[in-house]
C-alpha positions in Angstrom: 3.9 -14.1 23.5 1.7 -15.2 21.0 1.2 -13.2 17.6 -2.4 -12.7 18.6 -1.7 -11.4 22.0 1.0 -9.1 20.6 -1.2 -7.7 17.9 -4.0 -7.1 20.6 -1.5 -5.6 23.0 -0.2 -3.1 20.3 -3.7 -2.4 19.3 -4.8 -1.7 23.0 -1.9 0.6 23.5 -2.5 2.7 20.4 -6.2 2.9 21.0 -5.9 4.1 24.4 -2.8 6.5 24.3 -2.1 7.4 20.6 -5.1 7.4 18.4 -6.4 10.8 19.4 -3.1 12.3 18.0 -3.1 10.1 15.1 -4.5 12.8 12.6 -1.9 15.4 13.6 1.3 12.9 13.8 0.6 10.2 11.2 2.9 11.8 8.5 5.9 11.9 10.7 8.5 9.3 10.5 10.7 9.7 13.6 12.9 6.6 12.5 13.1 3.0 13.2 14.5 3.3 16.6 12.1 5.9 17.9 8.6 5.3 19.2 6.0 5.7 16.3 3.0 7.7 15.9 1.4 5.1 13.8 -0.1 1.8 15.0 2.3 -0.5 13.2 -0.4 -3.2 13.1 -0.2 -3.8 9.3 1.9 -7.0 9.5 -0.8 -8.6 11.7 -3.7 -7.0 9.6 -2.4 -8.2 6.3 -2.4 -11.9 7.6 -5.7 -11.0 9.6 -4.3 -11.9 13.0 -6.4 -9.0 13.7 -8.7 -7.9 10.9 -9.7 -4.4 9.5 -13.3 -4.8 10.5 -12.3 -6.0 14.2 -10.4 -2.7 14.4 -13.6 -0.5 13.4 -15.8 -2.5 15.8 -13.4 -1.9 18.7 -13.4 1.7 17.9 -17.0 2.0 17.8 -18.1 -0.5 20.5 -15.1 -1.2 22.9 -13.0 1.9 23.1 -15.8 4.3 22.2 -13.2 6.7 20.9 -14.6 10.2 20.4 -12.9 11.3 17.2 -11.1 8.4 15.3 -12.3 9.7 11.9 -8.6 9.8 10.2 -7.7 6.4 11.4 -10.8 4.7 10.4 -10.5 6.1 7.0 -6.9 4.9 6.8 -8.4 1.5 7.8 -10.7 1.7 4.9 -8.2 2.7 2.5 -6.9 -1.0 3.0 -10.6 -2.3 2.4 -10.9 0.0 -0.7 -7.6 -1.2 -2.3 -8.7 -4.8 -1.8 -12.1 -4.1 -3.3 -10.8 -2.1 -6.2 -8.5 -4.9 -7.2 -11.1 -7.5 -6.6 -13.4 -5.7 -9.0 -10.4 -5.5 -11.5 -8.3 -8.5 -11.1 -6.6 -8.1 -14.6 -4.5 -5.3 -12.8 -2.8 -8.1 -10.9 -2.5 -10.3 -14.0 -1.0 -7.4 -15.9 1.6 -6.7 -13.2 2.8 -10.3 -12.6 2.8 -11.0 -16.3 5.1 -8.0 -17.5 8.4 -9.5 -18.9 9.7 -6.8 -21.1 10.8 -3.9 -18.7 13.8 -1.7 -19.9 16.0 -0.2 -17.2 19.6 0.4 -16.3 20.5 -3.0 -14.7 23.6 -1.4 -12.9 21.6 1.4 -11.4 18.8 -1.1 -10.3 21.4 -3.2 -8.4 22.8 -0.1 -6.8 19.4 0.9 -5.6 18.2 -2.5 -4.2 21.6 -2.6 -2.3 21.2 0.9 -1.0 24.2 2.2 -2.7 23.0 5.2 -4.7 24.1 8.7 -4.6 20.9 9.5 -2.6 21.8 8.9 1.4 18.2 9.2 2.3 17.1 6.6 -0.2 19.9 4.4 0.9 19.0 4.6 4.5 15.5 3.5 3.6 16.7 0.3 1.7 18.6 -0.6 4.7 15.9 0.0 7.2 13.5 -2.1 5.0 15.6 -5.0 4.8 16.6 -4.9 8.6 13.1 -4.3 10.0 10.8 -5.7 7.1 8.9 -2.4 7.5 8.7 1.3 6.5 6.6 4.1 7.6 3.6 4.7 5.1 4.8 8.2 4.3 8.4 6.8 3.6 7.0 4.3 1.4 5.5 7.1 -0.7 9.0 9.0 -0.6 10.9 5.7 -1.6 8.2 4.9 -4.5 8.5 8.4 -5.8 12.2 8.5 -5.8 12.5 5.1 -7.3 10.2 6.0 -10.2 11.0 9.7 -10.7 14.5 10.3 -9.5 16.2 7.1 -10.3 13.8 6.3 -13.4 13.3 2.6 -12.6 10.3 0.6 -13.4 7.6 0.9 -10.7 6.8 -2.9 -11.2 10.4 -3.8 -9.9 9.8 -1.4 -6.9 6.7 -3.0 -5.9 8.3 -6.4 -6.1 11.2 -5.1 -3.9 8.6 -4.2 -1.3 6.9 -7.6 -1.7 10.2 -9.3 -1.1 11.0 -7.6 2.2 7.8 -6.3 3.8 6.1 -8.2 6.5 2.7 -6.7 5.5 3.4 -7.1 1.6 -0.5 -7.3 0.9 -1.2 -7.6 -2.8 -3.6 -4.8 -3.2 -2.4 -2.1 -0.8 1.3 -2.5 -2.1 0.5 -2.9 -5.8 -2.1 -0.2 -5.9 -0.1 2.3 -3.8 2.8 2.0 -6.1 0.4 2.6 -9.1 -1.0 5.7 -7.2 2.6 7.2 -6.6 3.2 6.6 -10.4 0.2 8.4 -11.7 -1.6 5.2 -12.9 -4.2 4.8 -10.2 -5.5 8.4 -10.2 -4.9 9.3 -13.8 -2.3 12.0 -14.2 -1.7 12.7 -10.5 1.6 11.6 -9.5 3.1 11.9 -6.1 6.2 14.0 -6.1 7.7 15.4 -2.6 9.9 18.4 -2.0 13.1 18.7 0.2 11.1 20.7 2.9 8.5 18.0 2.9 11.3 15.4 3.5 12.9 17.5 6.1 9.7 18.3 8.1 8.2 14.9 8.2 11.3 12.8 8.8 11.9 15.3 11.9 15.0 16.7 10.4 16.8 13.5 9.9 17.1 14.0 6.2 18.2 17.4 4.7 18.9 17.9 1.1 18.9 21.1 -0.8 16.6 19.9 -3.7 14.7 16.9 -4.9 15.5 16.3 -8.5 12.8 14.4 -10.6 12.9 13.3 -14.1 9.8 14.1 -16.4 8.3 10.6 -16.5 4.5 10.0 -17.4 3.4 6.4 -17.0 0.7 5.1 -19.1 -1.6 2.1 -19.3 -2.0 0.6 -22.8 -5.0 -1.8 -21.8 -8.4 -0.8 -20.3 -9.1 -2.5 -17.2 -12.6 -4.1 -17.2 -14.8 -4.4 -14.1 -15.5 -8.1 -13.1 -18.2 -9.2 -10.8 -17.3 -13.0 -10.3 -16.3 -12.6 -6.8 -20.1 -11.5 -5.8 -21.3 -15.1 -6.7 -19.6 -16.4 -3.5 -20.6 -16.4 0.2 -19.2 -17.8 3.6 -21.3 -21.0 3.7 -19.4 -24.4 3.5 -20.1 -26.5 0.4 -17.9 -29.4 1.1 -16.3 -31.5 3.7 -12.6 -30.3 3.4 -11.0 -26.9 3.2 -8.0 -25.1 2.1 -6.5 -22.0 3.9 -3.7 -19.7 3.2 -1.5 -17.7 5.5 -2.9 -14.3 4.7 -6.5 -15.0 6.6 -5.8 -16.6 9.9 -8.8 -14.6 11.8 -9.2 -16.8 14.8 -12.3 -15.4 16.1 -14.2 -15.7 13.0 -12.7 -19.2 12.0 -12.9 -20.9 15.3 -16.6 -22.0 14.8 -16.2 -22.7 11.0 -13.1 -25.0 11.1 -14.2 -27.6 13.3 -17.0 -28.4 11.0 -14.7 -29.8 8.5 -13.3 -33.3 8.2 -10.0 -31.8 7.3 -8.5 -28.3 6.9 -5.2 -28.1 4.9 -3.4 -24.8 5.3 -0.6 -23.8 2.7 2.3 -21.5 2.7 3.7 -21.2 -0.7 7.6 -21.4 -0.9 9.6 -19.4 -3.1 9.7 -22.0 -5.8 6.0 -21.7 -6.2 5.9 -18.0 -6.1 6.0 -15.5 -9.0 7.5 -12.9 -6.7 10.3 -14.5 -4.3 10.3 -13.4 -0.8 13.2 -12.9 1.7 14.0 -15.5 4.4 12.9 -13.0 6.9 9.3 -12.7 5.4 8.9 -16.3 4.9 9.9 -17.2 8.4 7.4 -14.6 9.8 4.5 -16.2 7.6 5.7 -19.7 8.7 5.5 -18.7 12.5 2.1 -17.2 12.0 1.0 -20.5 10.5 2.5 -22.7 13.1 0.9 -20.7 15.9 -2.6 -21.0 14.1 -2.5 -24.7 13.4 -1.9 -25.4 17.2 -5.3 -24.0 18.0 -7.1 -26.8 16.1 -7.2 -30.7 15.9 -8.3 -30.9 12.4 -6.0 -28.3 10.8 -2.9 -29.6 9.2 -0.1 -27.5 7.4 1.0 -29.3 4.3 3.7 -28.7 1.7 2.1 -27.2 -1.4 3.6 -30.1 -3.5 1.7 -32.7 -1.3 -1.6 -31.1 -2.2 -2.4 -33.4 -5.2 -1.8 -36.5 -2.9 -3.7 -35.0 0.1 -6.7 -34.4 -2.3 -6.3 -37.5 -4.5 -9.9 -39.0 -3.8 -11.4 -35.5 -3.1 -13.0 -33.8 -6.0 -14.7 -30.9 -4.0 -13.1 -28.7 -1.6 -13.7 -25.3 0.0 -11.2 -22.6 0.3 -11.0 -19.5 2.5 -10.7 -17.0 -0.4 -7.3 -15.6 -0.1 -7.9 -12.6 -2.6 -6.3 -11.7 -5.8 -2.6 -12.5 -5.7 0.0 -15.3 -5.4 -2.2 -17.6 -3.3 -5.3 -17.5 -5.6 -3.1 -17.9 -8.7 -1.6 -21.0 -7.1 -4.9 -22.6 -6.3 -6.3 -21.4 -9.6 -3.8 -23.3 -11.5 -4.0 -26.3 -9.2 -7.8 -26.3 -9.9 -7.3 -26.3 -13.6 -4.5 -28.8 -13.8 -6.2 -31.4 -11.6 -9.7 -30.9 -12.5 -11.0 -30.1 -9.0 -14.1 -28.3 -7.9 -13.1 -25.4 -5.5 -15.5 -23.3 -3.8 -14.5 -19.7 -2.7 -15.7 -18.9 1.0 -15.7 -15.1 1.0 -16.5 -13.0 4.0 -19.8 -11.2 4.2 -18.0 -7.9 5.2 -15.6 -8.0 2.3 -18.4 -8.5 -0.3 -20.5 -5.9 1.1 -17.6 -3.4 1.2 -16.0 -4.3 -2.1 -19.2 -3.3 -4.0 -18.6 0.1 -3.1 -14.9 0.2 -4.5 -15.6 0.2 -8.1 -14.9 4.0 -8.4 -12.6 6.3 -6.6 -12.1 6.4 -2.7 -14.2 9.4 -2.2 -17.1 7.7 -3.7 -16.2 4.7 -1.4 -16.0 7.0 1.7 -19.6 8.0 1.3 -20.6 4.5 2.0 -18.4 4.0 5.0 -21.3 4.4 7.6 -23.3 1.5 5.9 -20.1 -0.6 6.1 -19.7 0.3 9.7 -23.3 -0.6 10.4 -22.8 -3.9 8.5 -19.8 -4.8 10.7 -21.6 -3.9 14.0 -24.7 -6.2 12.9 -22.4 -9.1 12.1 -20.3 -8.9 15.1 -23.5 -8.7 17.3 -25.2 -11.6 15.4 -22.2 -13.8 15.6 -21.3 -12.9 19.1 -17.6 -12.5 18.6 
């Protein structure tokens, strides 16, 4: 079964039978071997095998679900996180360039190997490595334990998640860790109680007390708002195109890609990454790319090392904008090193939604009806 078909089947099953209970059950993690109350679509959404906007469109037009408010809101948290970081790309640069972290190296090794004195935390480490996925509530517990109980740097925890998660989206992962630590919403840390853990783990984890250290994270630099991203659009500007593995939305690319002479798709290897990924995550990404390439005659996956040769006589090239993160860092460095003109193609829905993500989520939430309207208009116009 193709990844696209698998994603659509999961979505259809969830939309028909589970979405109405989502608000009531979404915080319960019943364990990796038990049927989940959440959709588990995030690995596909992260790579846009199925997009956030497609889900919203289906809810409004295809399934016509009566009360999907909470699920739609959670979809838009992903959109909001992306927009928030696009408006503040320095957050990613600060994160990726941090080199002087002080921590207990022995404790860190025990933590990443699931060998701490906390049985519940150890089980999450093993689950993450085995399944490359954790329930969202468990991710919050995990991050809170990592920061406030073990006292380890949040940056290392975020990188640990990037390494093993199939859905390691740069914005959602990074900003969620910042939120737990009290950096994202100033002064508001996420701490949980033993009763919270017991209830929402469905009694799988029972501990007498959760012990937290008095840790208060601070940010030394002011993060400026930037607006460079809004100077882009989705119109082709050259004859050749570069893509990455985190935007493979076939429905919205199938009419665009054949207009190019050549489309190069890149999957960065660990030697080109600032954060190393596990073999399982790299294989998952490679399988997604291989399936996508088969859909087009003019799309070719090339080794990132071969990009210079492939573009030897090409000075201008478009890219499907991959968002702030590893992929964009790579292409930005390539552009500077080889003096190429590279044009970002950025989706209209993204640009429209991101402009509302300059402040807190609740301000963004007020504009969700406008974003919904834009999504429905674009889908009708393009007949997806």
